[in-house]
N, C-alpha and C positions, 0 to 999 in steps of 0.2 A: 175290118176298119177299127172295130173296138180293140182287137188284139194289137193292131199296129199302134194305136194311140197309147195303150197300156205299156207297150215295149218302149215307146218314146219317153213316156213319163218315168218309167223305171230307170232308163239310161240317164235321164236328166237328173234324177235324185242321186243316182250313184255318182255322177260326175261332180255334183255339188258337194257331197259328203267328202269326196276325195280332195277337192279344192280346199274345203274348210280345214281338214285335218292337216294338209300340207302347209296352209297359212299359219295354223296354230303352232305346229312344231317347227316350222322353218326348215324341214328336212325333206322337201319334195325331191324325188329322184329326177335325173336328167332324162329318163325314159319317156315321161309324159310331157317333156318340153319345158318344164319349170326349172328355174335356176335357184340354188339355195339363197335365202334372204341375205346373209352376210356378204356373199359374193356380189349379188345384185346391187347392194347398196355401197359397195367398196369399203366395207367395214373390215379392218384388219385386227386380229387379236392383239391385245396389249403386249409389248415386249416384256420379257422376264426381267424383273428388277435385278440390278447388279447385286451379286452376293446372295441372291435368293437360293435357298436350299443348302447353303453352307452351314456347317455346324460350328458354332463358336464355342471353343472350350471354356469350361467354367474356371474361374480363378479363385484360389484360396485367399488371396489378399488383393486389396484395391490397387489400381494403377496410380502412379504419381502423376499429377497434372503437369503438362509441359506448356511453357509460354510459346504461343505461335510466333513464328519468325516475323520480325518487323512490327510487332505490336508493342504498345506502351506498357511497361511493367509499373504498377502502382507502388511497388516497394522501392523503386528507384526514382530519384528526382530528375528534373529536366537536364541537369548538368551531367547526368550519368552516375553520380555518386550515390551510395546507399543512403536511404533515409536516416536521418540523425536520431539516435536514441536520446531523448531529453533527460533521462535519468542519469546519463553520464556527465551532465553539466554541473550538477550539484550533488555531492555525496550525502549519504545519510548523516555521517558525523558532522559535516559542514552545516547541514540543515539544523541539527540539534544545537550546534553552537549559536547559529543565527537566532533561533526562536527561544533558546534557553530552556527548552523542555524536551522530554523524550519524543523521538519521532519513529514511527514504524518504518519497516522496510519500504522504500519507494516502489510504487506500482506504475508500470508502463501501460497506460490506457491507449487503445487503438485510435481514438478520435483525436486528431491533431498531427502526430501522436502527442500525448500529454503525459507528464510525470506527475503523480499524485503523492504528496507527502502528508501522511496523517499525523497530526500533532496531538499529543496527549492533552486532554482537557479542553481542546479548542472546539468551537462550534462547527467550523468548516476547515477542510484541508487546505494546504498551500498547493497550488498547481503551477506547473511551468511548461511552456510549449514554445516551439519555434514553428511558426506557420507561414504560409505563402498566401498572397492575395491572388486567387485564381481568376475570378471574373469581376470582382468588385473594384471600382476605381475609388471608392470612399476609403480614406485613410482611417485605420482603426482608432488612432488617437483622437480623431474628431468625434468619435462616439462616446468619449468620456465626459461625464459631468463633473463640475468643480475641479477642472483640470489644472495641474501645476506642471511646469517644465523644470527639469533638472538635468544635470550632466552625470553620466555613469560611465567610467572607463573610456572617456573620450567620445561617448555617444550621447545624443540628445534623447531624453527619456520623458515620458508623460505619465503622471500619476493622476488617478481620478476614480470615478465610480461608474461602472457599467453594470448596474444591478448589484455587484459586489465590488469592493476595492480592488483595483487593477492597475498594473503598471505595463506600459507598452514602450518597447524600444525598437524603432525602425532599423532594419538591417539592410544589407546590399541585396540585389537581385529580387526586390519586391517582397522580401521576407520581413517578419517582425518577431521579436521575442515578447511573450506575454507571460506575466506572473500575476496570479490572482492571490492577493494577500494585502494587508494594510501596507501603506507606502514605505515605511522604514524597513520592514521585513522584506518586502518585494524588491526594494533597491539593493539590499544585501544579496539576495538570491541572484538578481540580475548581474551584479558585479562579478560574482563567482562564475556564472554562466558565460558572460561575455569574455572572460579571460580564457575560457576553453574554446569558444567559437572562433577566436582570432579576429 
């Protein structure tokens, strides 16, 4: 009786340790009637990622970026024409004649884009830009203080102060010409620029 009880106890312990090891490892054999945990839970291994294991050759030079098909190129305006370089609207020689002083080589700044004319001895440069009203419905000339209206090359123009002396000339297709300089100088820059804008 004692021997039978001991045998039952030993077999119970043995069964329990087998079950716990199979549950821990998840690798119970089919011999004892257990099914592996992944199969029992219908868990499938993750598929291999596309391109996994492929060796990507190293490049000695960077790739040139390509514009995705159908996307908008910010170097091209809505009409499909290349963005205008404002420094082509007034030459350095013309700028020097207008201001009556030496002018450095015009610099094309990306914002706008804007052409910057550094005038020798002046506190601030003359800037010229052709910009578009993207989201604002506020007319830029309405933001000028002490505004006066004048006509330049057949266009209505507005001189005033927007932090600094500024001239605004509304153009077609929601664009406007902006020249930051005192009004007489700005008007001369605008006159030259409008002749090239057509």
